[in-house]
N, C-alpha and C positions, 0 to 999 in steps of 0.2 A: 504494500500500500504506500502511495506517495505521501510526502509531507502535507500536500494540500488536502488529500483525503483524510489524513489524521485530524486536521483542524475542522473539516466539514463534519466529521463524526463527533468531535467534541462539541461542536455547536448544536448538533442534533440532541445530544444528551442534555445540554443546558436548557434548550427549549422544552424538552420532554419533562424536565423538572418544573418548568414554569407554567405550562398549560396542562389542562386536563380535559377529558371528553365531556360534552354536555350531559346533564342528568335531568331526571324528571323532578317536578316540584316536590313530590313526596320524598325522593332521595335527598334532596337538598335539606328539607326539614329534619330528617333523621340525622344528617351530618351536623346541622346546626345545634341539635340537642347534644351531640357528642362534643362539639367544639363551638361554643357560642360566639367566640371571637369573630367568626366569619360572617356573623349576622349583625355586627356592630353598626350603629348609626354613625354619622359623619364625625362628630366631635369625639366619640368614644374610640373610633378607629384611629384617628390621628393621635389620640392619647396613647393607645396601645402601641403604635409604631414608635413613638418617642420612648416609651418605657422599655420596649423590647430590646433596645440597644444598650441598656444599662447605664450606670453612672461612674464617674471617677471624681477624686478629690482634687481640687485646685486651690490656689491662694490668689485672691484678688482683693485689692484695696486692703491688704494686710490681714484678711480673714480667710479661714478655711471654708470652702463651700463645696457642696455636691453638685456636679455638673452632669447634665444628660449628654451621653456620648453621641446621641442622634445629631446634635448640632455641630459635631466634629466631622460630619459627612463621612462616616467610616466606610460606606460602600464604595466610595470613589477615592480612597486613600487621602481623604482630607482636602480634596481639590477645592471645594466650596465651603470649607469649615467657617463657622462664625467664631472668630477669636474674641474672647472676653465677653463682656456684657452678660455674665452668668446670672446675676440677680434679675435682669430684665427677662431673660429666657425662662428662668424658674417661675417668675411671676406669670408669664404667658402660660406655662404648663398648669399652674394652679388655677388660672381662669378656665382653661380647657376642662380641667377635672370638675369644676363647679358646673360648667355648662353641660358636660356630658352626663353628670349625675342628676341634672335637673334641679340643682340647689340654688340657682340664681345666675344672673348675667346672661341668660339665654337671649335677651333682647339686645345685647351689646354687639357692636362691630369692633373687633380687635384692631387697634391702630398702632403701627410701628412708625415712630417719628424720630428724626435725628438729622444731624448734618451729613453732608456727603462723605463718602469713604469711611463710614462707621460700621459697615457690615450688613446693611439692610438688603442689598441685592444678593449677597451670599446667603442670607436667610431664605429668600425665595427659592434659590437654586437648591439649597439644602433640604427644604421641605419637599420639593419636587423629586429630587434624587432619593431621599429617604423613603417617601411613600411609594415610589415606583419599585424600589428594591424590596421593601417590606411586603408588597403585594405579590412578590414572586415566592415568598416563603409559605410553608404549609399553614402556619398559624395566621398569616396575613392575607390569605386568599380573598379576593373580592369578586362578587357575583352580580349578575343582572339577568334579565329574561329576554328571550327572543320568541317570535311568534310566526306561525304558519297557518293562514286562513285558507290557503289554496287546497289544503288537505281535507277540508270539509267536503263530505260526499256531495258530488254534483256542483260544487262551487266553481265558478270561473273567475272569481274575484281574487285579486292579489293585493299585497300591501305596497307594491311598487307604484311608481307614478305612471298610471295609464296603461300598464301592460296587463294582459290577461294571462294568468298563470294557472297551472294545475299540476297535480301529482305531488310526489314526495321528493322532488329535487332539492339539493341544498340551497339552490338559489331562491327557493320559496321562503327561506327563513330570514326574518328581519329583526335585528336587535333593537331593543329600546334605545332611542337616540340620546337619552339622558340618564342612562345607567339606573333604571328603575330597580328598587330593592325587590328581590323575589317575594318577600313576605307581604309586599303591598298588593299582591294579587288576591289575597284572602279577604273575605268580608271583614269589616271592622271588628265586629263582635268576636268572630272566630280568632282573628289575629290577636286581640287582647288576651284571650284565654291562652293561646299558644305562647305568647311572650311571658305571661305570668308564670306558666309552668316551667319555661326555660330558665327564667331568672331565679326561680325557687331552687333550682338545682346547682346554682353557681354562687360561691361565696365571694361576692364582689360588691363594693359600694357604688359601682357605676353600672346599673342595669341596662340591658339592651332596650332601646326604644325605637319603634318604627311606626310613625304616625302619619306618613304620607299616603295619599291615594295614588293609584296608578297614573302614570303620565298620560297626557292626551293621545299620543301616538299609540301606546299600548291599550288605552281605553277604547280606541276605535276598533282594534282587533277584538278585544274582549266583548264589546257590545255586539259586534257583528256575529261572533260565535254564539253568544247568549241568545240572540234573536233567532238564529237559525235552529238551534237545538230546542228552544222553547216551542217553536212552531211544530217541531217533530214530536212534542209531548214528552221529551225526556224528563224523567224524575230526578236522575242524577245529573242535574244541570251543571253544577260546578265541576264534577268529575269529567264531564264531556268537554267543557271549556279547557280544563287544565290537563287534558289527555296529552301524553308525550308527542302525539302527532301534531298538536297545535302549539303547545307551550313547553319550553325546556329552559333549564337554568344553565348558564355558561359562565365560566370565570373569565376575567379580563385583567390585564396588567394595567395598573393605574399609570396615567401619564397626562401631560397637558392635552386637553381636549377630551379626555375620558376619565372623569372623576376629579380632575384638576382644571379649573378655569383660570386663566391669567389674562387680565386686561392690561395691555401695554400702553405706554404713553402715546404711541403713534396710532393706536387704533381709533377709527372714527366711525361715523354713522349716527343715526338718531339714538336717543337714549334706549328705546325699546330694542333696536338692533344690537346695540352693545350688550344689553342685559340678557336678552333671551333669544334673539334671532329675528328673522323676518319671513314674511310670506313670499313664496316664489310665484310671481305673476305668471299667468298663462297656464298654471297647472290645475286650477280649480275645475275647468271644463273637462279635463281628462279624468277626473276622479268622481266616484259615486259619492258626492258630498251631501246628497239628500237636502239640497236647498240651503246649505250653510257652508261656511268655511271648513275645510277638512284639515285636521292636524297633520295629515300626511303631506300636505303642501306647505309645510313650514320648515325652514332651515334652522335647526337647533344649534346654531354656532355662536350664540351669545355666551357671555362669561358665566352666567348662572346655569345655563343648560350644560355647558361643558364641565362645570364644577359640581353638578348635582351628585350627591352621594358622598362627597368628601370635602373639597377645599376650593374656595374662590378667593383669588388674590387680585386686588386692584393695585397695580404698580404705578409709582409716580402719581399718586392720587390727586395731586393738585391739578393735573391735566384733565381729570374727570370729576371735578368738583360738582358739575351739574348733575352727575349721577347719584351722588351720595344721598341726597334727599329722597331719590327714588328707591333707595335701598333700605329706608327707615324701617319698614314693616317686615322685611324679608326674614330677619332672624327671629322676630317675635311671632309672626303668623305663619311663616314658612310657605307663603303662596305668592305667585306672580301671575300676571295676565299675559297670555299670548294675544288675546283679543278680548273684546268686551264680553263675549259669550264663552270664552274658553280660558280657564285658569289652569295653572300648573303648580303642584306642590313641589317644594325643593327642600332637600336636606343637605345643607352645606355649611361649612364653617367659614364665615366671612373674615378676611384679613385685608386691611389696606396698608399700604406702605407709602410714606411721603417724606420729603425734605421739609424743613421748617416753613417753606412758603405756603403750605396748606393751612398751617395755623394762622398765618396772616390773613388768608382768605376767610377762614371761619370767624375771625374776630373783626371783620370789617364793619359790622353793625353793633359791636359790643357796647358802644356808648348809649345805645337805645335801651339797654338793660332788658326789662320785661317785654319790650316790643321787638326784640331781636328776632328776625325771621329764621335765623339759623340755630336758635336756642335748642329746639327739639333734636336737631342733628347732633349738636355738641353733647347733649345729654346721653345720646346713644353710643358715642365713641368712647372706648376704653383704651386710654393712651399708655403705650409702653415705649419709653424713650431710650434710644440707643445713644451712647456717648462715645467720644474718642477713647481709645485705650489709655489706661493710666498705669499699666503694668509694663515694666521694662522688658521682661522676657517676651510678652505677647507682642509688643511693638517691634522688637528685634525680629521675631519670627515673621511678622507681617511684612517688614521691609525686605527680608530675605526672600519671601514668596514673590513679592513684586519684582525683584531683580532677577531671580534665578528660575522661577517657575516651580520651585519646590512645593510639594503639597502635603507631605506627611505632617501630622500634628505632633508637636513636641510633648513628650511625657517624660517624667523623671522620678526616680525613687526618692531623691533628696534634692534640696536646693543646690547643693554642690554640683550635682550632675547638670542641673539647669544652667547654673552659672558658667559652666564650661561650654555649653552650647551658645550662650549669649556672646562670649568673647571670641568665638571662632572667626578666622578670616574667610573671605569669599573671593574666589578667583574666577574671572569671566573672560571669555575670548571676545576680542573686539576687532572689527575689521578696520585696519589702518589705511589700506590702499586696495586697489582692485584685486591684487593677488597676495595680500599679506594679512594674516591674523596675528594679533598680539594678545598674550595673556596679561590681564591687569588684575592686580591683587588689592583688595581692601584689606589692609593689615589687621591683625588681631586687635579688637576693641574699636575698629573704625565703624562697623555697623552698629555696635553697641552705643558708640558715642552719638550717632545720628538718632537712634531710638531714645536714648536718655534725654537728649535735648528736646525731642518732640514731646516726650512725656512731661518734662519740666515746664514747657510752655502751656500745658493743659491743666496744671495743678493750681488750686486756689491757695494764694499765699497770705490770705488774711486771717487764717486760723492756725498758723504754725505754733506749736508749743515752744516754749523758751528753749533756746539752744539748738533747734533744728532748722536746717535750710531746706529748700525744695528738693535737692538731691537726696537728702536724708529721707524726706517724705516718699520720694519715688522708690527708694530702696526698701523702705518699710512696707509700702504697698505691695512690692513684688515678692518679698520673702517672708513677711509677717513678723519680723523682728529686726532690731539693730544690735550689732555687736560693738561694744565700746570697751576695748581692752579685755579684761576678764569678765565684764558685765554684759549680760544679754538681756535686752529689754524687749518684751513682747509687745505686739501692737496694742493690746488691751491697756497698756500702761499710759498710752497717749490719748489725749482728748482733742478731737477736731470738731468743727462746726456741725450742728445737727442737719443743716441743709447746705452741704458744700457745693461749690460750682465746678468741682473737678470733672474734667472731660467734656465740658459744654462748649469750650472753644480752644483754640490752639492751632499748632501746625498739623495739617492733615497728612496722611501717609502719601498721598498723591504728590504733594509738594516735595517731600523728602525723596521719593522715588525719582522724580524728574531731575532734581539737583544731582543725585548720585549718578544717574544715567549720563548727564552732561559731563560730569567729571571723568567718566570712563572714556569718553571720546576726546578729551582735551589732549592737545599735542605738547603742552608746556611741561617742562621738567621742573617740578616744584622743589627739588631737593639739592643734593650736592653734585657738582660737576664731576667730581672724582669717583662717583659711584654709578654703576649701571642700574639705577633704580627708578628710571622714568616710568616703570610699570607699577610702582607701589603708591597706593593712596593711603595716607596716614590719618589717624583720628582728627588731628588738627586741620588737615586739608578739608575733611568733610565738614567740620564745624564752621570753619571760616567761609566755605562756600555757602552753607545754609544761611549764615548771617548776611553775607554779601548779596544774595539773591532776594532777600526780603524786600529790598528797595524797589525792585522792578516787578515783583509778583503782585498782580492786581487783586488777588484774593484777600490781601491784608490791608487794614486801615492804618493810618499814620500812628494812631495810638497803639495798635497791636505791634507794629514794627518796633517802636521804642521799647515796649514792654518785653518783647521777645529778645531783643538785642541785649537787654540788661541781665538776662538770665543765663547767657552762654558761659560766663566766666566760671561759675561754680561747677558747670559740667566739665569744662576743660581741666579744672583742678582735680575732680574726681577721676577722670580718665587718666591723667598723668599719674596719679597715685596707683592706679591699677597697672599701668605700664611699668612703673618703678618696682612694684611688687613682683612682677614677672621677672625683671632683671635680677633682683635680689635672690629670688628663688632659684633662678638659673645659676647664679654665682655660687650658691651654697647647696646645690642639689645633692652633692655627694658628701656634704658635711653635716647634714641634719641629724640630730640625735635619734638613735633607733628606739623602737618601742620597748625593747627589753631593758634599756637603760632607764627609761621613764618609769617602767613598772617597778624596777628595783628601788628607785627613789621613793615612789609612793608607798611601797611596802615598808621601807625604813622609817618614813614619817609616821605611818600608822603604828609601828612598833614603839617609836619614840613617845608618842602621845599616850598609848595604852599600857606602857611598861610591860609589854608582852614580848618574849624573845622571837626571833626569826628562825625558821627552819630552812637551812640551806639545801643545796642540791644533794648533799651527802646524807641528809636527814639529821644533821647536827643542829643543835640549838645555839644561837649566837645573839649578841646584843646588837641593836641598831648602830650603824657606823656614822658618827658625827662628820667625819671627813668626806664621806661619799655624799651626804646631804649638802654640805657646804660647797663642794665642787660643782654639784649640779645646779645649785641656786645661783652661784657666781658666774659660771661659765655658760651654762645652757639657758637658764632662765634670764640671766642678766638683770636680776632684780636687785641685787645687793653687792656692795663692795666688801673687800677684805676687812675693813674696819668695823663691819657689823658683827664681827665674831671675836671672841676672846679665845684665842687658840682655835679650836674647832667648835666651840660652844656658841649657840646663836644668841643674838641680842633679843630684847623684848619685841622689837619690830619684826624680826625674822620668825620668832615663835608665834606671834600673832598671825603672820602671813600663813604659816603652816596650818594653824588651827582653822582660820577663816576660809582659806581657799582650798585646802586639801581635805582636812578632816571633816569639815561641814559637808562637802560633796560626798565623802564616803558614808557619813551618817545618813544622808538623804538616800543614797543607794540602798543602804541596809534597811531603812524604813520602808522603801518601796518594795523590797523583797523580803519583808518580815515573815512571810509564811514559808520561806525557804531557808535553808542553812546558809548563813552569810559567810562568804570566803573572799578574802582580798583579791585572789587571783581571778575571781569571776567578774570583777568590776570592769565596766567599759571605760577605759582611760579617757577616751574622747568625750565622755560625759562630764568630765571635770574641766571647766572652762580654761583655767590656767594651764592645765596639762594639754588640752587641745591646742592652745596657742603654741606650745612648744613643739607638738607633733606636726602642726600644719603651717606655721608661719615663721618667717625670718624677717630681720630688720637690718638696718645699716650698722647698728652696734655689733650685730653678729658678724657682719662683713669685716668690720674694723678689728674685731678680736681674732678672726680667722686669718686675715691677710694683712699683716702689720706693715708691709712695704707697698701696699697698693696705692696708686696715685690716680684718682679720677681725671685730673686735668690732662693726663697723657692718653686717655682712652681712644681718641680719634686715630692717632698714629703712635702707638706705644713703642718705645725702643725695644729691639729684639733682646731676648735673654732676661728681661725683667719679669718680676712677678705680675705686673700689670698686663704685659703681653700674653703671658701664659693664661692668666685669669680671663682675659678677653676671649681668647680662642675657645676656652672651655665653656664660657658663658654663651657665646654664639651657638656652639654645637648643642648645648642643652636647650636653648630656646627653639632651635630647629627640630631637634629630635623629640623633645618632651612637651613643647607648648604650642606647636602648630605654626610657628613662624617660618617664613622663607628666609634664606640667608640675607637677602636684601632688606626685608622688613625687620629682621633681628638687628642688623647693623644700624638701620635708621632709628629704631626704637631705643637701643642702648645708647647711641650717641645723644639722642634727645634727653634721655634721663641723666646721663653723666654730665651733660652740659649744665644742668641745674644743680646736681649734687656737688660738683666741683667747687661751686661758690661757697658752700658752707662746710666743706669737708674738714678744713683745718680749724 
């Protein structure tokens, strides 16, 4: 079998899992009793699809939150994931649950509002993708009915437009054009009993509800069959109508136009055409309409018709403001008119999406207060406001998506893993001439710098706690705590405004993307003439370009430009500190104290405090060693000088440090594990802040102690054979091998850092 045949066969299997053969109405009811999820009404089905994808824990605005994976667009590897805005999405799901359960808000139109580039379009695509893929699963199967009136004995009437059909040919079957629910075929009283029995068998706070009558197209077929068999005197009238020769239930894959209606900004036509469709002129005379308009001569291509049974989305709603008042009673009464004499029940979850210009339209008569003609509409709208991202990691992820086309959603076991993703470089191929591609690198921290600056412009600075700046607030929002030396302060320790303006304005990602894209294609060498580094873009290049372009960007007001320019300095300082830490860690990567040495120190401090002997590797009992503790505190911790000890005995300051920083943490661990046997060797050393600092971080004092002859001022061109030359070579290698730098970006970063360090080294 050829490779092409293999893929064709694989596609056959995929479709085989997606579709199933039509069934009778009775078979569908039996299956619905076994699996009620397939009979769900619109809002319940949407809720089921969201919940089926599960949840994950995220940190946003400094708080841990449960996020529905559905909004990560998991079926498409995150291509249209909605980044951030988890509170808004959770509120949307809560509203859905209330609507689905019939506990309220059923008359509401769910409204997503917010500035451009906040993820509203991604939400629409995510909803479409997620519902389409869910409908392909066994638990998410979606069904409707199709009719065949030509199979009635002696009938020459068909459901097509003007054709005379007969027999049992597949072409005689016509599907409900608006995805009519199979249970809507049953008489209302019978359907009520059926649903009551079905819901009694299921332990759910959201019962299945099917309150819609048959759609007009299906009703035409039903009435024709009912009249024909009534004339024949059939006693089993419903059985004759619902016979599998005339009626069958088929499953369909949800998509735009079939279960999902999307009204785009460019769609036009009369309000009725956009909402439900239009009559097809010239068809009435071909149909047996019995002196009236025939629903078979109707084009069901309006947004409500397409979205019947599941979801209706009005995109860029300000372009369709004239329709919104026409939608007022749809969620409440569930009925629309095809014509004065023909109504259609709809079961759809209404969602409208807009930029802030819709709110301006809605408020145009606000000064008239009680006489405001749009008051009833505004009362029906349930607003969910998207804002710009205020999490550094999410904004970094979004910028990378915009530049590279990456789609996978970032997840991490710890913030350390996420921090490593944030700082990573990005290399892109850029066409420099007709026949030449050049790789250009955004150095480590460059995309992070752009993201941090964007976030900082979006944060409210009027509610900052004492001692915090906007960068601190951004870091706090992203990881949920601030680390200040040995002290870790959780987000709960800080108080911000009850109604913050975070995320309501600021630099949008589209501006950042365009600035970075322009930088990629610049010919200018921004750095040193003696280095082949024209392909490297540093964090300072990115930040300078973002500030310089504020002047010419029409999207910003004069006041915004001034405000945003004033916030870049603190971002530059933070990014420099991150670069400096990279350099220090690279310089000391093979000099960091090992965990065994740290564990030995902690064990000796514990024995010193408790007056209990230590059991060594040979099983011998020995006293804690004052010299080992002193050496560790002076050389590795760098906390104390020699004069803090009399001989090897600690001063009061050293003793207090041991008790407050080491023993307190050990006691906390013992308390947390009080139901277990406490053993010092079972303690997670990284759980002790001061110890974690020793294991994970280095500083310039460590460099000074380790390399006594090091001269930062010689870094650019160190004399051969010196400690500085050897250290530079080792540092550059470590930055490349361990931290993701290229040789060029490592050179530039280390030069930039050493240029600042040299001023204060002596």
